[in-house]
C-alpha positions in Angstrom: -79.4 -11.9 24.8 -81.5 -10.1 22.2 -84.1 -8.9 24.7 -81.5 -6.9 26.6 -81.0 -4.7 23.5 -77.4 -4.3 24.4 -75.0 -4.6 21.6 -72.6 -7.5 21.3 -69.4 -5.8 20.3 -67.4 -7.8 17.8 -64.5 -5.5 17.6 -62.0 -6.8 15.4 -63.2 -12.6 13.9 -66.1 -13.9 12.1 -66.2 -17.2 13.9 -67.2 -15.7 17.3 -70.1 -13.9 15.6 -71.7 -17.3 15.0 -70.6 -18.9 18.3 -72.1 -16.0 20.3 -75.2 -16.0 18.2 -75.9 -19.5 19.3 -74.7 -19.0 22.8 -78.1 -19.3 24.5 -78.9 -22.7 22.9 -78.8 -26.2 24.2 -79.2 -29.7 22.5 -76.7 -28.8 19.8 -75.4 -30.6 16.8 -72.3 -29.5 14.9 -72.1 -28.1 11.4 -69.0 -27.4 9.4 -68.4 -25.2 6.3 -66.0 -25.4 3.4 -64.1 -22.3 4.8 -61.7 -24.4 6.9 -63.2 -23.1 10.1 -63.7 -25.2 13.2 -67.1 -26.8 13.7 -69.7 -24.4 15.0 -72.2 -25.3 17.7 -75.7 -25.0 16.3 -79.2 -25.8 17.4 -80.8 -28.9 16.0 -83.0 -28.0 13.0 -85.8 -30.0 14.4 -86.0 -28.0 17.6 -89.3 -26.5 18.5 -87.7 -23.2 19.5 -88.5 -20.1 17.5 -86.1 -19.1 14.7 -83.6 -16.4 15.8 -82.8 -13.4 13.6 -79.7 -11.4 14.4 -78.8 -8.0 12.9 -75.1 -7.5 12.3 -73.7 -4.0 11.6 -70.2 -3.6 10.1 -68.1 -0.7 9.0 -67.3 -2.0 5.5 -68.7 -1.3 2.0 -70.3 -4.3 0.3 -67.1 -4.7 -1.9 -64.8 -4.6 1.1 -67.0 -6.9 3.1 -67.3 -9.6 0.4 -65.3 -12.3 2.3 -67.3 -11.6 5.5 -70.6 -11.6 3.7 -69.7 -14.9 2.0 -68.9 -16.5 5.4 -72.2 -15.2 6.9 -74.2 -16.6 3.9 -72.4 -19.9 4.3 -73.5 -20.0 8.0 -77.1 -19.0 7.1 -77.4 -21.7 4.6 -75.8 -24.3 6.9 -78.8 -24.5 9.2 -82.4 -23.1 9.7 -82.3 -22.0 13.3 -80.4 -18.6 13.0 -80.5 -16.0 10.3 -77.8 -13.3 10.4 -78.7 -10.1 8.5 -76.1 -7.5 7.8 -76.0 -3.8 7.2 -72.8 -2.2 6.0 -71.2 1.3 6.3 -72.2 1.6 9.9 -69.5 3.5 11.6 -69.1 4.3 15.3 -71.3 7.4 15.1 -74.2 5.5 13.5 -73.8 2.7 16.0 -73.9 5.2 18.9 -77.0 6.9 17.6 -78.7 3.5 17.4 -77.5 2.6 20.9 -78.7 6.0 22.3 -82.0 5.5 20.6 -82.6 2.2 22.2 -82.5 0.3 18.9 -79.0 -1.1 18.5 -78.0 -4.1 16.3 -77.5 -7.5 18.0 -74.0 -7.7 16.8 -71.6 -5.0 15.6 -68.1 -4.7 14.1 -66.4 -1.6 15.6 -63.0 -0.4 16.5 -61.2 -1.6 19.6 -61.0 1.8 21.3 -64.8 1.8 21.6 -64.7 -1.2 24.0 -63.9 0.8 27.2 -66.4 3.7 26.8 -69.2 1.4 25.6 -68.6 -1.1 28.4 -68.5 1.7 31.0 -71.8 3.1 29.6 -73.5 -0.3 29.9 -74.0 -0.4 26.1 -72.3 -3.7 25.4 -72.8 -7.2 26.8 -70.2 -8.7 29.1 -69.3 -11.9 27.3 -67.7 -14.0 30.1 -70.8 -16.1 30.9 -71.4 -16.9 27.2 -67.7 -17.9 26.8 -67.9 -20.2 29.8 -71.2 -21.8 28.7 -69.7 -22.5 25.2 -66.3 -23.6 26.7 -64.8 -21.0 24.4 -61.2 -21.5 23.5 -59.4 -18.3 24.3 -56.2 -19.7 22.9 -57.6 -19.3 19.5 -56.7 -15.6 19.7 -53.5 -13.7 19.8 -53.1 -12.7 23.4 -52.4 -9.1 22.7 -55.6 -8.9 20.6 -57.9 -10.5 23.0 -56.6 -8.4 25.9 -57.7 -5.3 24.2 -61.3 -6.6 24.4 -61.1 -6.6 28.2 -62.3 -3.9 30.6 -61.4 -4.7 34.2 -61.7 -8.4 34.5 -64.4 -9.0 31.9 -64.5 -9.3 28.1 -66.8 -7.1 26.1 -65.7 -8.0 22.5 -63.8 -10.3 20.3 -60.9 -9.5 17.9 -61.8 -9.6 14.2 -58.6 -8.5 12.6 -55.1 -7.3 13.7 -53.8 -3.9 12.6 -50.2 -3.4 11.7 -50.2 0.2 12.8 -48.4 -0.7 16.0 -45.8 -2.7 14.1 -42.5 -1.3 13.0 -41.1 -2.6 9.7 -37.6 -1.8 8.8 -34.9 -2.7 6.3 -32.0 -4.4 8.1 -29.6 -3.7 5.2 -30.3 0.0 5.3 -29.9 0.0 9.1 -26.6 -1.8 8.8 -25.3 0.7 6.2 -26.3 3.6 8.5 -24.5 1.9 11.5 -27.7 0.9 13.2 -27.9 -2.6 14.7 -31.4 -2.6 16.1 -34.8 -0.9 15.6 -35.6 2.3 17.7 -37.3 1.8 21.0 -38.5 5.3 21.6 -40.0 8.1 19.5 -36.9 10.2 20.0 -34.8 7.3 18.6 -37.1 6.9 15.7 -36.6 10.6 14.7 -32.8 10.2 15.2 -32.6 7.1 13.2 -34.7 8.6 10.4 -32.1 11.4 10.0 -29.3 8.8 9.9 -31.1 6.8 7.3 -31.4 9.7 4.9 -29.3 9.0 1.8 -28.1 12.2 0.1 -27.5 12.0 -3.6 -29.1 8.6 -3.6 -30.7 9.2 -7.0 
């Protein structure tokens, strides 16, 4: 996995970071943390295998990444087989420069719209075999989120968070007062409804 120098693209969930990091192992025990997460498969500490160090790039500042960094530190302290080292403020441009230079991180947090181009360019690992080896529970993800990680028939990333940018929030009371019974279904309806919802002399 590391020797391929292809980047494992964690697009949007911290649990998969650790599951994928241990995906090539066998003879596992299980460890659990106080984060409420499910048990993670991990190599026995007495194994003769060499220690694995994984680099993980993310797009956040240290302040923004505090919960993520806490979880990674919990994982690092929970066993002595894998060490995850993080570098923050690594946006898509910096990640692409590293990929093009042949020195990408092992794991990266990026935006979902990078999945297709990076997969087509052969820059990210196809994760199906790792998921199958680990008996990965795909039901742990919201279907719409995990589907965005798919290119063709294969998965190239795992969702980390869900954006609400594609979610319409509206006030039912205001809609009812404007004679509207349901949210708009098209952009044209959205603009039309916006005009109807304007309250003149409201203040």
